[in-house]
Structures are given as structure tokens and as C-alpha cells.
C-alpha positions as CSV (number, residue, x, y, z in Angstrom):
1,X,-27.4,-0.2,93.9
2,X,-28.8,2.2,91.3
3,X,-28.5,5.9,91.6
4,X,-29.6,8.5,89.1
5,X,-28.3,12.0,88.5
6,X,-29.7,14.1,85.7
7,X,-27.9,16.8,83.8
8,X,-28.5,19.1,80.8
9,X,-26.2,20.6,78.2
10,X,-24.4,23.7,79.5
11,X,-24.1,26.3,76.8
12,X,-21.1,28.2,78.1
13,X,-17.7,28.3,76.3
14,X,-14.9,26.1,77.5
15,X,-12.4,28.3,79.2
16,X,-13.0,26.9,82.6
17,X,-10.7,25.6,85.3
18,X,-9.1,22.2,85.0
19,X,-9.9,21.3,88.6
20,X,-11.6,17.9,88.9
21,X,-15.4,18.1,89.3
22,X,-16.6,17.3,92.8
23,X,-20.3,18.1,92.3
24,X,-22.7,15.9,94.1
25,X,-25.8,17.9,93.2
26,X,-28.7,16.1,91.6
27,X,-29.1,18.6,88.8
28,X,-26.4,20.5,86.9
29,X,-27.0,23.8,85.1
30,X,-30.1,23.8,82.9
31,X,-31.0,25.1,79.5
32,X,-34.5,24.0,78.4
33,X,-33.7,24.2,74.7
34,X,-31.3,21.3,74.8
35,X,-32.0,17.6,75.3
36,X,-31.3,16.1,78.7
37,X,-29.2,13.1,79.4
38,X,-29.3,10.8,82.4
39,X,-26.3,9.1,84.2
40,X,-27.3,5.9,86.1
41,X,-24.9,3.9,88.2
42,X,-25.9,0.3,87.6
43,X,-23.2,-1.4,89.6
44,X,-21.1,-0.2,92.5
45,X,-18.5,-2.9,91.9
46,X,-18.3,-5.2,88.8
47,X,-17.0,-8.7,88.6
48,X,-13.6,-7.7,87.3
49,X,-10.8,-6.1,89.3
50,X,-10.5,-2.3,89.6
51,X,-8.3,-1.3,86.7
52,X,-7.9,1.1,83.7
53,X,-6.8,1.0,80.1
54,X,-9.1,-1.8,79.0
55,X,-12.0,-1.9,76.6
56,X,-15.8,-2.4,76.2
57,X,-17.6,-3.6,73.0
58,X,-21.2,-4.0,71.9
59,X,-21.4,-7.1,69.7
60,X,-24.9,-7.9,68.4
61,X,-27.1,-8.0,71.5
62,X,-24.2,-8.5,74.0
63,X,-22.0,-6.1,76.0
64,X,-18.4,-7.2,76.4
65,X,-15.6,-6.1,78.7
66,X,-12.1,-7.0,77.6
67,X,-10.0,-6.8,80.8
68,X,-6.4,-7.7,81.6
69,X,-7.6,-10.5,83.8
70,X,-10.1,-12.0,81.2
71,X,-13.3,-11.1,79.4
72,X,-16.8,-10.8,80.7
73,X,-20.2,-10.5,78.9
74,X,-23.7,-9.2,79.8
75,X,-27.0,-8.5,78.1
76,X,-28.0,-5.7,80.5
77,X,-24.7,-4.4,82.1
78,X,-25.8,-5.6,85.5
79,X,-25.4,-9.4,85.4
80,X,-21.9,-10.4,84.1
81,X,-20.5,-13.8,83.2
82,X,-16.8,-14.5,82.7
83,X,-16.0,-16.0,79.3
84,X,-13.4,-18.8,78.8
85,X,-11.9,-16.5,76.2
86,X,-8.5,-15.4,77.5
87,X,-6.6,-12.1,77.0
88,X,-4.7,-12.7,73.8
89,X,-2.8,-9.4,73.3
90,X,-1.7,-9.3,77.0
91,X,-0.9,-5.7,77.9
92,X,-3.9,-3.6,77.2
93,X,-2.2,-0.4,78.1
94,X,0.0,-0.8,75.0
95,X,-2.3,-2.5,72.4
96,X,-6.0,-2.5,71.6
97,X,-8.5,-5.0,70.3
98,X,-10.8,-3.9,67.5
99,X,-14.3,-4.9,66.5
100,X,-14.5,-5.7,62.8
101,X,-17.3,-7.5,60.9
102,X,-18.9,-8.8,64.1
103,X,-15.6,-10.4,65.2
104,X,-12.9,-9.1,67.7
105,X,-9.4,-8.9,66.4
106,X,-6.3,-8.8,68.5
107,X,-3.5,-7.0,66.7
108,X,-0.2,-8.1,68.1
109,X,1.0,-9.4,71.5
110,X,2.9,-7.2,74.0
111,X,4.6,-8.2,77.2
112,X,6.7,-5.9,79.4
113,X,6.9,-2.1,79.7
114,X,8.1,0.9,77.8
115,X,11.7,0.2,78.5
116,X,11.9,-3.6,78.2
117,X,9.3,-5.5,76.2
118,X,8.5,-8.3,73.8
119,X,6.4,-7.5,70.8
120,X,5.0,-10.3,68.5
121,X,3.2,-9.4,65.3
122,X,0.6,-12.2,65.7
123,X,-3.0,-11.7,64.7
124,X,-5.9,-13.2,66.6
125,X,-9.6,-13.4,65.8
126,X,-12.7,-14.6,67.7
127,X,-16.2,-15.0,66.4
128,X,-17.6,-17.4,69.0
129,X,-16.0,-15.4,72.0
130,X,-14.9,-18.7,73.6
131,X,-11.6,-19.3,71.7
132,X,-9.1,-17.4,69.7
133,X,-8.1,-18.4,66.2
134,X,-4.5,-17.4,65.3
135,X,-4.7,-15.9,61.8
136,X,-0.9,-15.2,61.6
137,X,2.2,-15.7,63.7
138,X,4.2,-13.4,61.5
139,X,2.1,-10.7,59.8
140,X,3.4,-7.5,58.5
141,X,1.6,-5.5,61.2
142,X,3.6,-2.4,61.9
143,X,5.7,-3.1,65.1
144,X,4.4,-0.3,67.2
145,X,2.1,0.4,70.1
146,X,0.2,3.3,71.7
147,X,-2.3,3.6,68.8
148,X,-6.0,3.0,68.6
149,X,-7.1,1.0,65.5
150,X,-10.4,2.0,64.0
151,X,-12.7,0.7,61.2
152,X,-13.5,2.8,58.1
153,X,-14.8,1.7,54.7
154,X,-14.6,-1.9,55.7
155,X,-10.9,-1.8,56.6
156,X,-9.0,-1.7,59.8
157,X,-6.8,1.5,60.0
158,X,-3.8,2.4,62.1
159,X,-2.4,5.9,62.6
160,X,1.0,6.6,64.2
161,X,2.2,4.8,67.3
162,X,4.9,5.0,70.0
163,X,7.5,6.5,67.6
164,X,5.0,9.2,66.7
165,X,5.2,8.3,63.1
166,X,3.0,10.0,60.5
167,X,2.5,6.8,58.5
168,X,-1.0,5.5,57.8
169,X,-1.8,1.8,57.3
170,X,-4.9,-0.2,56.6
171,X,-5.9,-3.9,56.2
172,X,-8.9,-5.8,54.9
173,X,-8.2,-8.9,57.0
174,X,-5.9,-7.8,59.8
175,X,-3.0,-9.9,58.3
176,X,-1.8,-8.0,55.3
177,X,-1.2,-4.3,56.0
178,X,-0.7,-1.7,53.2
179,X,0.9,1.7,53.9
180,X,-1.4,4.3,52.5
181,X,0.5,7.5,52.9
182,X,3.5,9.3,54.5
183,X,3.8,12.8,55.8
184,X,0.2,13.4,56.8
185,X,-0.5,17.0,57.4
186,X,-1.3,16.7,61.1
187,X,2.2,15.4,61.6
188,X,3.5,12.6,63.9
189,X,1.0,11.1,66.3
190,X,0.8,8.7,69.2
191,X,-2.4,7.7,71.1
192,X,-4.8,9.6,68.9
193,X,-8.5,8.7,69.2
194,X,-10.4,8.4,65.9
195,X,-14.2,8.3,65.5
196,X,-16.7,8.5,62.6
197,X,-19.5,11.0,62.7
198,X,-21.8,11.6,59.8
199,X,-19.5,9.7,57.4
200,X,-16.5,11.8,58.4
201,X,-13.5,10.8,60.4
202,X,-12.3,12.9,63.3
203,X,-8.8,12.5,64.8
204,X,-8.7,13.7,68.3
205,X,-5.8,14.6,70.5
206,X,-5.6,18.1,72.1
207,X,-6.5,19.3,68.6
208,X,-9.1,17.9,66.1
209,X,-8.7,17.0,62.4
210,X,-11.3,15.7,60.0
211,X,-11.3,13.7,56.8
212,X,-13.8,12.2,54.4
213,X,-11.4,9.6,52.9
214,X,-8.7,9.0,55.6
215,X,-6.0,10.4,53.4
216,X,-6.6,14.1,53.2
217,X,-7.1,15.9,56.5
218,X,-8.3,19.4,57.6
219,X,-7.7,21.1,60.9
220,X,-11.0,21.6,62.7
221,X,-9.6,23.2,65.9
222,X,-6.1,23.6,67.3
223,X,-7.5,23.3,70.9
224,X,-10.5,21.4,72.2
225,X,-10.4,23.5,75.3
226,X,-8.7,26.8,75.0
227,X,-5.6,27.1,77.2
228,X,-5.7,23.5,78.3
229,X,-3.9,20.3,77.4
230,X,-6.2,17.3,77.5
231,X,-5.4,13.7,77.1
232,X,-6.2,10.2,78.4
233,X,-9.8,10.2,77.4
234,X,-12.0,7.7,75.6
235,X,-13.8,9.1,72.5
236,X,-17.0,7.7,71.1
237,X,-20.1,8.8,69.1
238,X,-23.5,8.9,70.7
239,X,-26.7,10.8,69.7
240,X,-24.8,12.2,66.7
241,X,-22.3,13.9,68.9
242,X,-18.6,13.2,69.8
243,X,-18.2,12.4,73.5
244,X,-14.9,12.6,75.4
245,X,-15.0,10.6,78.7
246,X,-12.3,10.6,81.4
247,X,-10.2,13.6,80.4
248,X,-7.0,14.6,82.0
249,X,-6.9,18.4,81.8
250,X,-3.6,20.2,82.4
251,X,-2.4,17.2,84.5
252,X,-5.6,16.8,86.6
253,X,-8.2,14.1,86.1
254,X,-11.7,15.4,85.6
255,X,-15.2,13.9,85.6
256,X,-16.5,16.6,83.3
257,X,-17.5,15.2,79.9
258,X,-16.8,17.1,76.7
259,X,-19.3,16.9,73.9
260,X,-19.4,18.3,70.3
261,X,-21.6,18.1,67.3
262,X,-18.9,19.1,64.8
263,X,-15.5,18.7,66.5
264,X,-15.0,22.5,66.7
265,X,-17.3,23.8,69.4
266,X,-17.2,21.8,72.6
267,X,-19.5,21.8,75.7
268,X,-18.6,20.7,79.2
269,X,-21.1,18.5,80.9
270,X,-21.2,17.7,84.6
271,X,-21.1,14.0,85.4
272,X,-21.6,12.3,88.8
273,X,-18.9,9.7,88.7
274,X,-15.5,10.3,90.3
275,X,-12.7,11.9,88.3
276,X,-10.7,9.4,86.3
277,X,-8.9,8.7,83.1
278,X,-8.2,5.5,81.1
279,X,-11.9,4.5,81.2
280,X,-13.6,1.8,79.1
281,X,-16.8,2.7,77.3
282,X,-19.0,1.8,74.4
283,X,-22.5,2.5,73.0
284,X,-24.9,-0.4,73.5
285,X,-28.7,-0.6,73.0
286,X,-29.1,3.2,72.9
287,X,-26.9,4.0,75.9
288,X,-23.3,4.8,76.7
289,X,-21.8,2.2,79.1
290,X,-18.7,3.1,81.1
291,X,-16.5,1.4,83.6
292,X,-13.0,1.4,85.0
293,X,-10.5,4.2,85.2
294,X,-7.6,5.6,87.3
295,X,-7.3,8.7,89.4
296,X,-4.3,10.1,91.2
297,X,-0.6,10.7,90.8
298,X,-1.1,14.5,91.2
299,X,0.0,16.8,94.0
300,X,-3.5,17.0,95.5
301,X,-4.0,13.2,95.1
302,X,-0.7,11.4,95.1
303,X,-2.1,7.9,95.6
304,X,-3.7,6.1,92.6
305,X,-7.3,5.0,92.9
306,X,-8.8,2.5,90.5
307,X,-12.5,1.9,89.6
308,X,-14.8,-0.9,88.5
309,X,-18.2,0.7,88.9
310,X,-20.5,0.6,85.9
311,X,-22.5,3.7,84.6
312,X,-24.8,4.3,81.8
313,X,-25.8,7.5,80.0
314,X,-29.0,7.9,78.0
315,X,-31.3,10.6,76.7
316,X,-33.9,11.5,79.3
């Protein structure tokens, strides 16, 4: 089933309540000077199980979902086929895959939980998306988790991790890792999202920092939303803007999307999907594709609810 809901940018400052959006109206607030975007639900229920903390990628002309139970691919986001490619890094809540030079790399292998776990510094790579090639069983990959690797200047980069270190590493092949710098001025970090917009890196947590070289960073804003703590979102760049999807705001999941052209001024946009965090999203063929997520664990919604619907966003 396909359902469309249109919305336009809302040009009010972000000092709003952190309550989850429950709007079911077809149109949100309108300002005719800004471009409109359209959310479309393309699938009520995808082929994979309802879950959260997994990933989507756009590789050449194909859309990929890397899920704990396996990997699926599609050319249109509607018809999905399960690949024989297994899950190599195992626990996607702790480690990420990364797209690098038209190949997917798996950095490490994690089994267990935060208290008891096995970590292997193995490196995997696939170019045919049917099998993994093990590049190394004993790389010098930093032994950490809760970070999001990113690509910049033809290298894979890592910032921080579960011990909230301020060390910064990069690699040209995923096997040999070189520490670039200690004592970065934004301090120790874990779970930061990093995107590239107009040849500049943006590091996003509850605050925002920017850099042109990955080594020297400047504070852009100390709070994305004034008076609120936000986390758990997926950050990406679309239409020359930074988009934050699936925010937890002051402990409550929200369906409001946060958008910025410069990392400093942020706009809240109404979205029609249910409140959630830990979503998977990517930009593919001129659209944002989004799936998955988790909602609950709060006083007003103690039970967790998981999602596997698929949505797209595009310019109207």
C-alpha cells in the first residue's frame, strides 16, 4: 500500500516540546518560500523482521538493507530479494558496516552484550554482495564499539567509541589503522554521527562541530535544539542539507525530523511515520529511503514496538 503525506519547511525556531508527534494531517504548516518534500510509504511491512539499529546503503543502482538476520537488495525499494551474503560483524547494535570504494567493509566482529562480549578485530569485504572476503583475522583495528565509521578523503575514519576516547584513526584499506591525533578539542565521544556537507565534515551529537580536514574542529552549536538532549538518530545529507531522522528528545522518541543547511540553525519538520529511534536510512536515486526503528521504554509507552515499514522522502 502506498500513502502520501506532504509537508513543507516550518520556519520557526526549535524550542518546542519533546513530546512525540502524533499528527495524522495530510499537510503540515506551510511557507511558500521554501521547497516542499513528500513522504511516501512504499511498504507497510518489508521482508525482514521488525528491528532497529541496522543499516541501509545505496550501491551503484541497488538499494541494500544490512539486517541482523541477513541482507536484502532492491532496485525500487518495493520488491526485495534476500542475498546469500550473511551478516559478518554479527551484532549491529555495537558495530557498523561502511561503504568504501563501491565495496562494503565489515570492521570487526562482536558477539554478546555490553557486560559480556567477544570482540574480534577481523576485517571483511564484499564486492559481489554474495560472499565475504576476510582481509585480516588480526588487524590493528582499535578494539572498541559504539562508533560510526565514515569515509573522507578516500580513507575510512573512526572517532571515539565505547570508552569515549578522543583518539582519531583512519585507514586506506580497512586493515592498517593509523592514529591521527589525540586530545581533539570536542573531547571524548561515543556514538557520534559524522556527515560531509559541501566538503566539510560535521560531527553530530547533542552539539555540532565542523572540520575541513578531520583534524582541526570548530564548535558550530552547543545545542541542536535549545534546552533538549537529543540522541539515537540517523544523520545523512540530502538536498544539500543535514537531516536527522528518528530522534530521541529528552528521553522521548519523536517522528519530527530536524534539518539544517549549516549545522547551526535547525528546523523541525513534521513526518507521518510513527515515532521511533535507531532507524536505517540512506539516499538512493534522489530520495531518502528509511526503514526500521524502535519506540517505547518510556513512562507513556513502556512496551517496545519495532518497525519494518519502508518510507521515502523526495522533493515535491
